[in-house]
Wavefront OBJ file of the C-alpha trace (Angstrom):
o trace
v -0.123 0.330 0.114
v 1.197 3.607 -0.817
v 0.325 6.612 0.319
v 0.806 10.387 -0.591
v 4.707 11.613 -0.140
v 6.243 13.937 2.459
v 6.364 16.873 -0.509
v 2.531 16.086 -0.885
v 1.611 15.977 2.729
v 3.305 18.915 3.651
v 1.597 21.056 0.549
v -1.498 20.153 2.073
v -0.943 21.200 5.498
v -1.882 24.937 6.359
v 0.732 27.833 6.969
v 0.714 27.303 10.893
v 1.929 23.697 10.525
v 4.273 24.375 8.318
v 5.838 27.269 10.827
v 6.029 24.831 13.144
v 7.708 22.264 11.496
v 10.308 25.019 10.614
v 10.598 26.169 14.444
v 10.848 22.660 15.527
v 13.470 21.829 12.948
v 15.498 25.071 12.017
v 17.830 24.184 10.133
v 15.594 23.179 7.230
v 15.068 27.002 7.131
v 19.138 27.940 6.261
v 18.856 28.826 3.561
v 15.807 29.609 3.052
v 14.001 26.728 0.703
v 12.715 27.646 -2.470
v 9.586 25.729 -1.944
v 8.140 22.757 -0.212
v 9.659 19.994 -2.540
v 12.917 21.668 -1.238
v 11.970 21.344 2.036
v 10.657 17.677 2.030
v 14.070 16.699 0.385
v 15.949 18.287 3.338
v 13.784 16.845 6.174
v 14.377 13.175 4.633
v 18.378 14.043 5.005
v 20.120 11.514 7.241
v 21.735 14.481 9.112
v 18.289 16.443 9.693
v 16.723 13.535 10.316
v 19.451 12.625 13.131
v 19.408 16.157 14.545
v 15.392 16.012 14.753
v 15.556 12.624 16.657
v 18.231 14.427 19.378
v 15.265 16.328 20.786
v 12.695 13.750 20.815
v 12.117 11.937 24.287
v 12.272 8.497 25.155
v 8.584 7.772 24.757
v 8.774 9.321 21.696
v 11.653 7.829 20.508
v 10.120 3.974 21.526
v 7.023 4.766 19.310
v 9.857 5.563 16.359
v 11.167 2.433 17.033
v 7.950 0.895 16.814
v 6.965 1.987 13.414
v 10.432 1.239 12.189
v 9.638 -2.665 13.018
v 6.263 -2.375 11.525
v 8.131 -0.953 8.200
v 6.701 2.317 7.829
v 9.552 3.759 6.310
v 8.875 1.704 3.285
v 5.234 1.206 3.689
v 2.484 3.176 5.506
v 1.675 1.827 8.548
v -1.443 1.968 11.270
v -0.794 3.304 14.832
v -3.260 0.796 16.101
v -1.164 -2.313 14.957
v 1.785 -0.954 16.610
v 3.595 -3.370 18.896
v 4.618 -0.900 21.720
v 3.979 -0.754 25.442
v 2.930 2.901 25.225
v -0.362 3.703 26.084
v -3.245 4.394 23.286
v -3.391 8.562 24.430
v 0.467 8.679 24.701
v 1.421 6.761 21.378
v -1.162 9.137 19.410
v 0.798 12.269 20.932
v 3.959 10.678 20.241
v 3.048 9.968 16.278
v 1.556 14.012 16.827
v 4.992 14.900 18.181
v 6.810 13.082 14.919
v 4.407 15.017 12.416
v 4.988 18.330 14.017
v 9.010 17.476 13.111
v 7.686 15.792 9.945
v 9.548 12.764 10.706
v 5.911 10.976 9.939
v 3.521 11.976 8.107
v -0.028 10.821 7.329
v -3.452 9.475 9.028
v -3.673 7.072 11.931
v -4.210 4.466 9.638
v -1.607 4.880 7.306
v 1.509 6.691 8.940
v 4.825 6.753 6.597
v 8.073 7.539 8.144
v 11.257 9.580 6.556
v 13.497 6.646 4.855
v 16.244 8.340 6.955
v 14.927 7.300 9.762
v 15.633 3.269 9.040
v 19.482 4.552 9.228
v 19.478 6.515 12.269
v 16.717 4.487 14.329
v 15.472 4.989 17.610
v 16.265 4.584 21.068
v 18.731 2.500 19.977
v 21.268 2.112 16.697
v 19.263 0.885 13.621
v 22.308 -0.802 12.198
v 22.393 -3.782 14.103
v 25.466 -5.887 15.466
v 26.426 -9.521 14.428
v 25.556 -12.437 16.652
v 28.771 -13.936 17.932
v 28.656 -17.733 16.911
v 31.676 -18.157 19.873
v 28.668 -17.358 22.311
v 26.333 -19.572 21.525
v 25.204 -21.786 24.567
v 27.995 -19.751 26.737
v 26.541 -18.056 30.153
v 26.780 -14.551 29.512
v 25.659 -13.690 32.446
v 28.663 -15.547 34.321
v 31.055 -14.097 31.925
v 30.456 -10.756 32.361
v 30.583 -10.922 36.002
v 34.444 -11.821 35.830
v 35.008 -8.709 33.890
v 36.425 -5.620 35.638
v 34.586 -1.820 35.783
v 36.903 -0.554 33.286
v 36.047 -3.303 30.970
v 31.909 -3.592 31.503
v 32.473 0.435 31.099
v 33.580 -0.085 27.429
v 30.683 -2.356 27.020
v 27.883 0.198 28.406
v 29.281 2.734 26.155
v 28.881 0.146 22.983
v 25.574 -0.937 24.116
v 23.503 2.631 24.545
v 25.100 3.851 21.486
v 26.410 2.959 18.330
v 27.568 -0.843 18.599
v 31.168 -0.039 16.868
v 34.015 1.747 18.325
v 37.391 2.769 16.774
v 40.415 1.912 18.798
v 44.407 1.136 17.867
v 43.663 -1.950 20.489
v 42.244 -3.755 17.689
v 45.601 -3.834 15.585
v 46.279 -7.350 16.926
v 44.398 -10.057 19.369
v 46.049 -11.526 21.949
v 45.713 -14.138 24.572
v 44.074 -13.022 28.096
v 47.079 -13.246 30.018
v 49.121 -11.027 27.492
v 46.308 -8.318 27.083
v 46.962 -4.968 28.513
v 43.906 -2.993 27.938
v 40.220 -3.480 28.391
v 39.719 -3.714 24.527
v 42.129 -6.455 24.400
v 40.750 -7.897 27.708
v 37.344 -8.132 26.165
v 38.418 -9.095 22.914
v 40.367 -11.961 24.137
v 37.612 -13.041 26.198
v 35.187 -12.671 22.789
v 32.807 -10.198 24.244
v 33.743 -8.189 21.545
v 34.379 -8.591 17.645
v 37.098 -7.194 15.519
v 36.068 -5.961 12.037
v 39.280 -4.721 11.170
v 42.665 -3.016 12.310
v 41.052 0.141 13.932
v 37.367 -1.351 14.718
v 35.807 -3.578 17.217
v 32.018 -4.443 17.471
v 29.512 -5.723 20.202
v 27.833 -8.668 19.364
v 24.178 -8.452 19.724
v 23.554 -10.961 22.767
v 26.073 -9.076 24.555
v 24.378 -5.912 23.759
v 21.042 -7.342 24.983
v 22.520 -8.956 28.384
v 24.568 -5.918 28.875
v 21.162 -3.435 28.933
v 18.972 -6.363 31.089
v 16.196 -7.097 28.239
v 16.078 -7.967 24.518
v 14.043 -4.863 23.400
v 16.549 -2.519 25.559
v 13.638 0.000 26.111
v 14.280 2.383 29.267
v 11.200 3.675 30.865
v 8.446 4.928 29.062
v 7.520 7.208 32.026
v 9.444 10.914 32.613
v 11.297 10.113 36.151
v 10.390 11.998 39.564
v 11.780 15.332 39.902
v 11.903 16.206 43.641
v 11.579 20.067 44.476
v 12.055 22.400 47.274
v 9.950 25.542 47.297
v 11.485 29.239 48.178
v 10.045 31.947 48.356
v 11.139 34.598 45.702
v 12.801 36.981 47.504
v 15.166 34.108 49.182
v 15.809 33.057 46.331
v 17.293 36.395 44.650
v 18.592 37.428 47.910
v 20.896 34.160 48.352
v 21.762 34.665 44.177
v 22.883 38.797 44.920
v 25.078 37.324 47.496
v 26.618 34.953 45.319
v 26.717 37.397 42.302
v 28.475 39.843 44.884
v 31.622 37.495 45.610
v 32.071 36.451 41.990
v 31.780 40.452 41.384
v 34.836 40.726 44.151
v 36.852 38.095 42.950
v 36.711 39.112 39.056
v 37.846 42.533 40.901
v 40.562 41.223 42.718
v 41.959 38.588 39.428
v 42.028 41.823 37.063
v 43.732 43.685 39.667
v 46.518 40.981 40.140
v 46.636 40.091 36.737
v 46.961 43.988 36.042
v 50.538 44.050 37.646
v 51.529 40.642 37.214
v 50.257 38.993 34.208
v 50.400 35.644 34.191
v 52.364 33.717 31.047
v 50.352 31.862 28.140
v 51.695 28.569 27.924
v 53.064 26.956 24.633
v 50.053 24.789 23.929
v 47.852 27.787 24.798
v 45.822 27.971 28.728
v 47.031 28.938 31.904
v 49.984 27.242 33.860
v 48.775 25.302 37.051
v 51.436 27.708 38.933
v 49.499 30.631 38.095
v 46.207 29.111 38.237
v 47.062 27.992 42.325
v 48.740 31.176 43.027
v 45.142 32.852 42.055
v 43.208 30.134 44.843
v 45.535 31.290 47.299
v 44.667 35.323 46.874
v 41.319 34.767 46.687
v 41.040 31.636 49.169
v 38.753 29.864 46.412
v 39.432 26.530 44.925
v 40.609 25.472 41.550
v 37.114 24.670 39.991
v 35.475 28.360 40.983
v 39.043 29.871 39.460
v 38.839 27.921 36.397
v 35.785 29.120 35.647
v 36.619 32.957 36.779
v 39.522 33.111 34.205
v 37.189 31.506 31.812
v 34.418 34.133 32.034
v 37.054 36.968 32.532
v 38.069 35.726 29.080
v 34.229 35.107 27.766
v 33.600 38.581 29.027
v 36.498 39.985 26.917
v 38.099 41.280 30.268
v 41.534 39.228 29.564
v 43.157 38.261 26.551
v 45.891 36.816 25.071
v 48.608 39.866 24.766
v 50.024 38.133 21.404
v 53.518 39.141 21.977
v 56.595 37.231 21.403
v 56.554 36.131 25.443
v 52.545 36.128 25.497
v 50.475 37.171 28.543
v 47.186 36.965 29.846
v 46.453 41.174 30.197
v 43.454 42.677 31.058
v 41.871 44.240 28.057
v 40.684 48.074 28.160
v 37.147 46.756 28.041
v 38.054 45.790 31.852
v 38.090 49.244 33.009
v 34.753 50.504 31.244
v 33.818 47.092 33.246
v 35.114 47.994 36.730
v 33.525 51.997 35.884
v 30.266 50.089 35.889
v 27.276 49.402 38.281
v 27.390 46.226 40.383
v 24.154 45.091 38.046
v 25.774 45.634 34.965
v 28.536 44.261 35.719
v 26.586 41.318 36.787
v 24.735 41.001 33.387
v 28.422 41.105 31.435
v 29.574 38.085 33.428
v 25.989 35.855 33.128
v 25.525 36.888 29.384
v 29.083 35.589 28.598
v 28.640 32.659 30.833
v 25.888 31.893 28.684
v 27.131 31.971 25.290
v 30.552 30.476 26.222
v 31.533 27.803 23.690
v 33.694 26.294 26.346
v 33.160 23.874 29.609
v 35.475 25.037 32.235
v 34.068 22.090 34.392
v 36.749 20.184 32.165
v 39.410 22.601 33.615
v 41.737 19.861 35.908
v 40.582 16.785 34.330
v 42.300 14.607 32.380
v 42.278 13.358 28.423
v 41.987 9.938 27.382
v 45.742 10.284 27.000
v 46.713 11.518 30.506
v 47.083 14.675 29.416
v 46.118 17.812 31.929
v 43.775 19.630 30.763
v 44.497 23.589 31.111
v 42.305 26.500 31.826
v 41.518 28.962 29.147
v 43.194 25.908 26.387
v 41.733 24.550 23.509
v 41.181 21.223 25.140
v 37.786 23.248 26.967
v 36.217 24.282 23.840
v 33.273 22.529 22.803
v 30.684 24.536 20.433
v 27.091 22.662 21.985
v 28.201 23.815 25.334
v 25.538 26.791 24.928
v 23.151 24.751 23.507
v 23.449 22.272 26.460
v 23.513 24.945 29.097
v 20.326 26.838 27.787
v 18.729 23.622 27.958
v 19.597 22.762 31.731
v 18.331 26.004 32.319
v 15.163 25.931 30.207
v 14.186 22.845 32.507
v 14.306 24.892 35.390
v 12.645 27.960 33.838
v 9.651 25.041 33.290
v 9.221 25.137 36.780
v 7.447 27.851 39.477
v 9.239 30.609 40.186
v 11.097 29.987 44.082
v 11.004 26.511 42.592
v 14.204 24.294 43.042
v 15.027 20.900 42.108
v 16.654 18.809 45.680
v 19.187 16.852 43.708
v 20.913 17.915 40.200
v 21.057 14.091 39.720
v 17.285 13.981 39.139
v 17.240 16.874 37.150
v 20.251 15.049 34.986
v 18.190 11.977 34.493
v 15.024 13.687 33.582
v 16.670 15.559 30.796
v 18.601 12.175 29.859
v 14.873 10.978 29.833
v 13.780 14.060 27.544
v 16.608 13.328 25.205
v 18.084 10.312 25.359
v 20.231 10.376 22.213
v 21.744 14.277 22.781
v 24.628 15.268 25.014
v 27.340 12.564 24.805
v 29.689 10.929 27.518
v 29.331 14.506 29.455
v 25.761 14.766 29.399
v 25.336 14.547 32.937
v 28.037 16.046 34.102
v 27.383 18.907 31.929
v 23.998 19.283 33.909
v 25.913 19.346 37.367
v 28.509 21.775 36.071
v 25.436 24.188 34.837
v 24.012 24.105 38.204
v 27.137 24.709 40.169
v 28.290 27.648 37.680
v 25.046 29.143 37.606
v 24.949 28.950 41.827
v 28.540 30.734 41.431
v 26.988 33.653 38.962
v 23.633 34.087 40.969
v 21.981 32.660 37.824
v 20.847 29.953 39.812
v 20.075 29.854 43.842
v 18.837 27.287 45.845
v 18.387 24.732 42.895
v 15.961 27.310 41.360
v 16.726 29.992 38.541
v 16.156 33.176 40.072
v 14.529 36.471 38.953
v 17.473 37.935 37.460
v 18.522 34.347 35.872
v 14.800 34.281 34.540
v 14.784 37.903 32.816
v 18.750 37.044 31.265
v 17.051 34.092 29.253
v 13.397 36.063 28.544
v 14.655 39.613 28.001
v 18.679 39.790 27.391
v 21.109 41.337 29.506
v 19.904 44.905 30.083
v 16.534 44.175 31.842
v 18.459 41.194 33.802
v 20.899 43.829 35.404
v 18.124 45.518 36.631
v 16.104 43.047 38.444
v 19.367 41.753 39.974
v 20.463 45.687 41.094
v 17.099 45.348 42.853
v 17.988 42.326 44.484
v 21.451 42.906 45.699
v 21.213 44.883 48.849
v 21.364 48.989 49.081
v 24.925 50.478 48.716
v 26.019 51.732 52.295
v 27.350 55.233 52.818
v 29.035 54.543 56.250
v 31.552 52.150 58.024
v 32.283 51.054 61.573
v 35.973 51.584 62.781
v 37.033 49.615 65.334
v 39.600 49.929 68.446
v 41.827 47.731 66.945
v 42.460 49.867 63.672
v 40.063 47.538 61.583
v 37.402 49.210 59.846
v 33.718 46.929 59.219
v 31.928 47.426 56.161
v 28.732 46.155 57.014
v 27.298 45.844 53.397
v 28.303 46.671 49.901
v 30.075 50.121 50.079
v 29.106 53.127 47.692
v 31.177 53.453 44.738
v 33.294 56.600 45.679
v 33.284 55.172 49.552
v 34.700 51.731 48.281
v 37.187 53.381 46.436
v 38.679 55.770 49.257
v 38.402 53.188 51.796
v 40.123 50.566 49.737
v 42.974 52.926 48.962
v 43.416 54.154 52.413
v 43.182 50.258 54.051
v 43.787 46.668 52.970
v 40.908 44.011 52.637
v 41.838 41.322 55.708
v 38.566 39.297 55.085
v 35.782 39.468 52.489
v 32.419 38.182 52.416
v 28.947 39.878 53.391
v 30.653 42.561 55.802
v 34.178 43.309 54.792
v 36.696 43.985 57.031
v 39.424 46.260 56.323
v 42.959 46.910 57.942
v 44.362 50.218 58.260
v 48.507 50.376 58.599
v 51.132 53.016 58.275
v 51.734 51.632 54.682
v 48.202 51.669 53.479
v 48.234 55.066 55.087
v 51.239 56.441 53.006
v 49.786 54.545 50.064
v 46.605 56.965 50.361
v 49.266 60.080 51.104
v 51.131 58.974 48.243
v 47.940 59.236 46.142
v 47.804 62.886 47.075
v 45.928 62.520 50.181
v 46.421 64.646 52.992
v 46.185 63.886 56.840
v 43.256 66.299 56.541
v 41.714 64.254 54.230
v 42.039 61.269 56.193
v 40.627 62.470 59.244
v 37.453 63.795 57.591
v 36.886 60.487 55.846
v 36.903 58.642 59.087
v 35.113 61.425 60.755
v 32.002 61.638 58.472
v 31.785 58.120 57.529
v 32.034 56.068 60.476
v 29.451 55.275 63.155
v 31.543 54.898 65.632
v 33.895 56.502 67.100
v 37.307 56.814 66.143
v 40.296 55.545 68.336
v 42.960 57.881 69.029
v 45.634 55.335 68.232
v 44.385 55.598 64.273
v 44.478 59.558 64.698
v 47.867 59.690 66.276
v 49.135 57.146 63.296
v 47.541 59.308 60.323
v 49.625 62.795 62.162
v 52.800 60.461 62.548
v 52.468 58.912 59.319
v 51.708 62.565 57.646
v 54.013 64.263 59.958
v 57.218 62.214 58.281
v 55.509 61.908 54.613
v 56.782 64.082 51.916
v 59.336 65.819 54.304
v 61.303 64.666 51.727
v 60.752 65.508 47.850
v 61.534 64.155 44.807
v 61.466 65.352 41.123
v 63.471 64.704 37.920
v 66.555 65.872 36.797
v 66.925 62.529 35.787
v 65.623 62.968 39.532
v 66.317 65.380 42.498
v 65.346 65.169 46.181
v 64.735 68.173 47.964
v 63.928 69.196 51.536
v 63.445 72.371 53.748
v 65.750 70.821 56.379
v 69.431 70.919 55.512
v 70.087 68.189 58.405
v 67.775 65.678 56.500
v 69.376 65.718 53.521
v 72.953 65.994 54.998
v 71.783 62.567 56.641
v 70.361 61.093 53.156
v 73.621 61.980 51.430
v 75.756 60.155 53.958
v 73.553 57.132 54.675
v 74.753 54.023 52.661
v 71.801 54.206 50.019
v 73.299 57.220 48.415
v 76.125 56.121 46.856
v 74.051 53.321 45.299
v 71.444 56.105 43.829
v 74.116 57.897 43.032
v 72.934 61.171 45.163
v 74.620 64.278 45.115
v 74.119 66.850 46.800
v 73.526 70.228 44.690
v 72.124 72.715 47.537
v 71.618 72.447 51.622
v 68.281 71.039 50.788
v 68.665 69.605 47.263
v 69.846 66.292 45.911
v 69.796 65.084 42.303
v 70.566 61.796 40.668
v 70.620 59.989 36.741
v 68.213 56.812 38.089
v 64.779 57.160 37.937
v 62.616 58.611 40.955
v 60.415 55.571 40.887
v 64.038 53.530 42.185
v 65.169 56.332 44.165
v 61.900 56.798 46.260
v 61.724 52.787 46.835
v 65.482 52.299 48.214
v 64.575 55.413 50.469
v 61.609 53.832 52.163
v 63.753 50.872 52.305
v 66.190 52.611 53.943
v 63.733 54.240 56.545
v 63.096 57.147 54.999
v 59.872 58.363 54.036
v 60.341 60.444 50.839
v 57.074 61.281 48.935
v 57.031 62.044 45.083
v 56.029 65.810 43.868
v 54.687 67.164 40.094
v 55.588 70.118 38.367
v 53.737 72.190 40.385
v 54.967 70.682 44.148
v 52.009 68.886 45.001
v 52.545 64.914 45.953
v 51.650 62.570 43.170
v 51.272 58.834 42.900
v 53.966 57.004 40.836
v 52.593 53.659 41.264
v 51.784 51.972 38.030
v 48.303 51.632 37.155
v 48.781 48.094 35.537
v 48.965 47.086 32.590
v 46.353 46.768 29.581
v 46.147 45.949 26.039
v 43.737 47.084 23.174
v 40.803 44.600 23.130
v 41.101 41.696 20.579
v 38.434 42.598 17.416
v 37.972 39.136 17.309
v 37.046 38.683 20.935
v 34.160 41.170 20.510
v 32.439 38.925 18.823
v 30.465 36.925 20.994
v 30.373 33.420 19.878
v 26.152 32.692 20.595
v 23.985 29.973 19.926
v 22.368 29.866 16.762
v 19.721 32.789 16.393
v 16.274 30.946 15.703
v 14.321 32.728 13.377
v 10.821 34.842 14.948
v 7.267 34.051 14.340
v 7.623 37.176 11.703
v 10.154 35.516 9.654
v 9.026 32.133 9.514
v 5.665 33.548 7.981
v 7.248 35.012 5.562
v 9.582 31.508 4.828
v 6.358 29.823 4.267
v 4.691 32.470 2.323
v 8.285 32.497 -0.197
v 7.487 28.405 -0.465
v 3.823 28.966 -0.926
v 4.877 30.905 -3.615
v 7.658 28.651 -4.517
v 5.061 25.975 -5.373
v 2.707 28.283 -7.020
v 5.595 28.739 -9.407
v 6.578 25.645 -9.713
v 3.309 24.114 -10.657
v 2.402 26.875 -13.517
v 2.178 26.136 -16.736
v 5.258 28.469 -18.329
v 5.383 29.264 -22.104
v 8.197 31.332 -23.813
v 11.210 31.067 -21.506
v 14.446 33.188 -22.069
v 17.548 33.064 -19.362
v 19.209 36.216 -17.959
v 22.642 34.956 -18.694
v 25.255 37.225 -20.596
v 23.788 38.699 -23.800
v 20.436 37.102 -23.435
v 19.788 40.185 -20.819
v 18.365 41.744 -23.599
v 15.611 39.120 -24.392
v 14.655 38.777 -20.177
v 14.179 42.754 -21.001
v 11.780 42.515 -23.746
v 9.709 39.621 -22.132
v 9.163 41.517 -19.340
v 8.598 45.143 -20.826
v 5.561 42.439 -23.034
v 4.113 41.142 -20.320
v 4.062 44.132 -18.213
v 1.915 45.654 -21.415
v -0.377 42.983 -22.193
v -0.951 42.392 -18.179
v -0.083 38.827 -18.912
v 1.224 36.912 -15.826
v 5.323 35.928 -15.487
v 7.165 33.239 -14.124
v 10.665 34.566 -12.815
v 13.429 32.776 -11.335
v 15.893 34.120 -9.226
v 18.862 34.280 -6.832
v 18.802 36.382 -3.328
v 22.134 37.859 -2.231
v 22.821 34.764 -0.352
v 22.560 32.559 -3.264
v 19.548 31.018 -2.398
v 17.244 30.373 -5.581
v 13.665 30.644 -5.664
v 10.797 31.222 -8.299
v 7.974 33.304 -8.429
v 4.693 33.982 -10.207
v 3.782 38.184 -10.723
v 1.392 40.402 -12.653
v 3.817 42.968 -13.734
v 2.907 46.411 -13.176
v 6.104 48.492 -14.116
v 9.479 48.222 -14.989
v 12.096 51.179 -14.116
v 15.491 51.913 -12.000
v 16.358 48.427 -12.586
v 13.284 47.188 -10.137
v 10.708 44.778 -11.750
v 7.448 45.388 -9.741
v 4.674 43.300 -9.825
v 1.241 41.886 -7.331
v 1.412 38.546 -6.373
v -1.746 36.944 -7.462
v -2.537 35.120 -4.306
v -1.861 37.767 -1.380
v -2.537 40.789 -3.830
v 0.645 42.032 -1.919
v 3.326 44.119 -4.274
v 6.440 42.666 -4.574
v 9.686 44.410 -5.688
v 12.401 42.405 -7.508
v 16.520 43.249 -8.688
v 16.161 43.021 -12.421
v 19.949 41.663 -12.141
v 18.992 39.054 -9.758
v 16.525 37.240 -12.289
v 18.051 34.145 -14.031
v 15.013 33.161 -15.855
v 11.332 34.190 -17.195
v 8.535 32.626 -19.190
v 4.666 33.711 -19.783
v 2.646 31.987 -17.686
v 0.148 30.091 -20.063
v -3.433 30.376 -18.642
l 1 2 3 4 5 6 7 8 9 10 11 12 13 14 15 16 17 18 19 20 21 22 23 24 25 26 27 28 29 30 31 32 33 34 35 36 37 38 39 40 41 42 43 44 45 46 47 48 49 50 51 52 53 54 55 56 57 58 59 60 61 62 63 64 65 66 67 68 69 70 71 72 73 74 75 76 77 78 79 80 81 82 83 84 85 86 87 88 89 90 91 92 93 94 95 96 97 98 99 100 101 102 103 104 105 106 107 108 109 110 111 112 113 114 115 116 117 118 119 120 121 122 123 124 125 126 127 128 129 130 131 132 133 134 135 136 137 138 139 140 141 142 143 144 145 146 147 148 149 150 151 152 153 154 155 156 157 158 159 160 161 162 163 164 165 166 167 168 169 170 171 172 173 174 175 176 177 178 179 180 181 182 183 184 185 186 187 188 189 190 191 192 193 194 195 196 197 198 199 200 201 202 203 204 205 206 207 208 209 210 211 212 213 214 215 216 217 218 219 220 221 222 223 224 225 226 227 228 229 230 231 232 233 234 235 236 237 238 239 240 241 242 243 244 245 246 247 248 249 250 251 252 253 254 255 256 257 258 259 260 261 262 263 264 265 266 267 268 269 270 271 272 273 274 275 276 277 278 279 280 281 282 283 284 285 286 287 288 289 290 291 292 293 294 295 296 297 298 299 300 301 302 303 304 305 306 307 308 309 310 311 312 313 314 315 316 317 318 319 320 321 322 323 324 325 326 327 328 329 330 331 332 333 334 335 336 337 338 339 340 341 342 343 344 345 346 347 348 349 350 351 352 353 354 355 356 357 358 359 360 361 362 363 364 365 366 367 368 369 370 371 372 373 374 375 376 377 378 379 380 381 382 383 384 385 386 387 388 389 390 391 392 393 394 395 396 397 398 399 400 401 402 403 404 405 406 407 408 409 410 411 412 413 414 415 416 417 418 419 420 421 422 423 424 425 426 427 428 429 430 431 432 433 434 435 436 437 438 439 440 441 442 443 444 445 446 447 448 449 450 451 452 453 454 455 456 457 458 459 460 461 462 463 464 465 466 467 468 469 470 471 472 473 474 475 476 477 478 479 480 481 482 483 484 485 486 487 488 489 490 491 492 493 494 495 496 497 498 499 500 501 502 503 504 505 506 507 508 509 510 511 512 513 514 515 516 517 518 519 520 521 522 523 524 525 526 527 528 529 530 531 532 533 534 535 536 537 538 539 540 541 542 543 544 545 546 547 548 549 550 551 552 553 554 555 556 557 558 559 560 561 562 563 564 565 566 567 568 569 570 571 572 573 574 575 576 577 578 579 580 581 582 583 584 585 586 587 588 589 590 591 592 593 594 595 596 597 598 599 600 601 602 603 604 605 606 607 608 609 610 611 612 613 614 615 616 617 618 619 620 621 622 623 624 625 626 627 628 629 630 631 632 633 634 635 636 637 638 639 640 641 642 643 644 645 646 647 648 649 650 651 652 653 654 655 656 657 658 659 660 661 662 663 664 665 666 667 668 669 670 671 672 673 674 675 676 677 678 679 680 681 682 683 684 685 686 687 688 689 690 691 692 693 694 695 696 697 698 699 700 701 702 703 704 705 706 707 708 709 710 711 712 713 714 715 716 717 718 719 720 721 722 723 724 725 726 727 728 729 730 731 732 733 734 735 736 737 738 739 740 741 742 743 744 745 746 747
């Protein structure tokens, strides 16, 4: 029994159904199909069918297997006759799903499958493996009980996927006592078959024994997913805390790498020593540090300097990021993570050759990472607001059931990594998708930044100065106040409340930056909610009294002081000879060395000099940290393929309908627009315009995609053919130089 072809079925569907097919299988829309014949051809290709099967759940794939068993890829089969355990209502829903993705078509009493489905298969490979004659009558249960975990891992991988594998261990078959690898031992036991020097095959009866039944069909019911319910405000507040911590770590990384950029490994990536140094400075784990450096490069805050001795150096974009509001900074990192075509979770692991996978190396690149990450977050987005998963493994099991053919060997690990990384960024909190995370997925970075700013605690304008010379910030400080406190004190511990410590060195740093003792007293007096301890006031005054009494300038360099005795003391000190200081006046010394070196050595010798500018004011000579230009290629974010919107799908369907009408039209005299024949084409178009005769045109757009249309020509001018679409009554304007052929349509 034969039935309608896929092309016939597609032509008979309404526009909404065709748009649904294109939405479910976006690869069919690129390049734009000229008509439904082209669409059907693409939908029947093996690569496209395999890609569509990756999006089907276990139950639908089981029904696909049942249709294949009934031979529906060769002749239509009745749904009622399928041999499957799927309940009737779910069976029809699964068949409808196969129709939605154009893998099946026809009514329930005559369902057909695309022929390529027979090559692709459903839950398990369509290409069966051979039976092993050597295993006939052998107790496989007892034989499998003797193998080790490494051997069972190989068999399980082959049983759950293609039963064929490529390996160099198949070159020579050795006896069991001489076998050195799992594959060689399995070949020696007869549990694998050797096809050639690089290919092994899993015998069919071994695959059945490993899967535990003769069909290999897993549960047709989606696994249960336990959830926890939290207040949305609690979830967002938790996310805000994690986001602030990540922002603080990123700021520290940029400051550290500004002053001491790490080397780029010869093979690319970040060295183990540099990674461990970062973990010590930030007091975080290596996995957290790997995520941080991957985010820094993904957000173009750090890049390879690409010099003779390449280093990982902050870009000028880092300065823009540091100056932005916390919410905007978070949105930059979160958006970079969503589109990151890499798996930070692989950092620190070893590959099949036992090589360490270094952060920032090409070994961590996985182009499918954004799609898999979005899939995990979409599952969380389906849950009610504030509802989180109780166990990551349960979510991994649910996603594996929903798409058992996709993800590869890292499928479950990617789920765990996504939840962990999302929690560190504040996209996920308490197992639930946060409000800012949901806004990021649905609306984009700008609305997400606003949501995160609302969730973050309001910046405070005060600190608490303690008697032990520590300064406590009981929350995030206002940007200006945070900069002033960081300038005057060193971070001692960070968290929801940051503790700073004031020391002579930190006060001197503030004075070097141009602050005066009065400025520092004013800072603590106006911004502290506690009384200022006398010890702090005395320290500020003492350091300020000694600071700057010795002034330096460029001669190459000079030192001056109003006190001749102090100049004499410096000139007589042991360091004076090394600095090549020479007295040119009772209160002035000069040196040919750079001023920065002179001041550093004098401070080490116990003096307290300060640098001054041309106007005599104190200046800060500390380096601001290295920067490189943001690479042009790095500014292009690697994002997931853009899916056309509803309006574009409608346009695609309209174009296909026009192509169908053009293909079905009866054509009379035809001319081609190549070379010298352009004159004949113009003459034919003008003739049709004068007579009002419908005309068929074939054209190629700017992307090289061919299409065809039937128009009622209205006018020709300015290199444009303007005509009315006889079906939609819309006016179309076609560039004449894009027309490849034209013909009069016979009535």
